[in-house]
C-alpha positions as CSV (number, residue, x, y, z in Angstrom):
1,M,-27.0,-11.1,-2.9
2,Y,-24.8,-10.7,0.2
3,K,-25.7,-13.2,3.2
4,R,-24.2,-11.0,5.6
5,W,-24.0,-7.0,6.0
6,Y,-20.4,-6.9,6.2
7,D,-19.6,-8.4,2.5
8,I,-21.1,-5.8,1.0
9,D,-17.7,-4.1,1.5
10,P,-14.7,-5.7,0.5
11,T,-12.7,-3.9,3.1
12,V,-15.0,-4.3,5.9
13,S,-15.4,-8.4,5.0
14,L,-11.6,-8.6,5.6
15,A,-11.7,-6.7,8.8
16,V,-14.3,-8.7,10.2
17,S,-12.1,-12.2,8.5
18,L,-9.2,-10.9,10.4
19,M,-10.9,-9.8,13.3
20,R,-12.2,-13.3,13.9
21,N,-9.0,-14.9,13.4
22,A,-7.4,-12.7,15.9
23,N,-7.1,-13.8,19.5
24,I,-9.1,-12.5,22.1
25,V,-7.4,-10.1,23.4
26,S,-6.8,-8.8,19.8
27,Q,-10.6,-8.9,19.5
28,Y,-11.2,-6.7,22.1
29,K,-8.7,-4.0,20.9
30,C,-10.8,-4.0,17.6
31,A,-13.9,-3.9,19.4
32,D,-12.9,-0.6,21.6
33,L,-11.9,0.9,18.4
34,I,-15.1,0.3,16.8
35,V,-17.0,1.7,20.0
36,E,-15.0,4.8,20.7
37,T,-14.8,5.6,16.9
38,S,-18.9,5.2,16.8
39,K,-19.1,7.3,19.8
40,E,-17.1,9.9,18.3
41,H,-19.6,10.5,15.5
42,G,-22.8,10.1,17.5
43,I,-23.9,7.1,17.4
44,D,-24.9,5.4,20.5
45,L,-26.8,2.2,21.4
46,S,-29.8,2.4,23.8
47,E,-30.2,-0.5,26.4
48,N,-32.9,-1.8,24.7
49,I,-30.9,-3.0,21.8
50,L,-28.4,-4.2,23.5
51,T,-30.5,-6.2,25.6
52,D,-32.6,-7.6,22.3
53,A,-29.7,-8.8,20.8
54,F,-29.0,-11.1,23.3
55,T,-32.5,-12.6,23.1
56,Y,-32.3,-15.0,19.9
57,V,-30.7,-18.0,19.1
58,L,-26.8,-17.2,18.8
59,R,-26.1,-17.6,15.2
60,R,-22.7,-15.8,14.3
61,W,-19.3,-16.0,15.5
62,Y,-19.2,-12.7,17.3
63,D,-22.4,-13.4,19.1
64,T,-21.1,-15.5,21.6
65,D,-19.3,-12.3,23.2
66,Q,-21.2,-9.3,24.2
67,K,-18.1,-6.8,23.8
68,I,-17.8,-7.8,20.2
69,A,-21.3,-8.2,19.6
70,E,-22.1,-4.7,20.4
71,S,-19.0,-3.6,18.7
72,F,-20.3,-5.0,15.7
73,E,-24.0,-3.5,16.4
74,Y,-22.0,-0.3,16.0
75,L,-20.5,-0.9,13.2
76,K,-23.4,-2.0,11.4
77,L,-24.5,1.8,12.5
78,L,-22.3,3.5,10.8
79,P,-22.3,4.9,7.5
80,S,-20.6,2.9,4.5
81,D,-17.5,5.3,4.0
82,L,-16.8,5.3,7.8
83,Q,-17.6,1.5,8.2
84,K,-14.3,1.4,5.4
85,E,-12.6,3.7,7.3
86,V,-13.0,1.8,10.5
87,A,-12.3,-1.3,8.7
88,L,-8.9,0.0,7.3
89,R,-7.9,0.9,11.0
90,L,-9.0,-2.4,12.1
91,I,-6.6,-4.2,9.3
92,N,-3.8,-2.0,10.7
93,L,-4.0,-2.4,14.4
94,L,-4.4,-6.8,13.4
95,Q,-1.4,-6.7,11.7
96,E,1.0,-4.7,14.5
97,E,-0.9,-7.1,17.0
98,E,0.3,-9.6,15.1
99,S,4.0,-8.5,13.7
100,N,4.3,-7.8,17.9
101,S,3.3,-11.6,18.4
C-alpha cells in the first residue's frame, strides 16, 4: 500500500517532507540529529552497508548526498516509536531553523 518506508507514519512522512524542502545546512543538522539519536539507542551501520548503499542507481532525493542518505538508513532502522519521536524532533528543529532565518 505504501510506496515509501517513511509514509507508514504520517509524522515521519511530514518530517521527511520538511527536511527535503529545507536548505542543506538544516538538512545536515537533521542528519546529525538522526545519527546521534540512533547511535544512542544502539543502532550502528557497518561499513559494508554504507558502501553497498551507493552502488545502485540513485533514485531517491536523499541518495544524492552521502551524509543525508546515511542518516536515512539509520532512521529506517529505528523502531517505529523511536522513528516517530525523532520525526517530532526534526519537525521542531526545522521550525526553529525557519524562524531564525
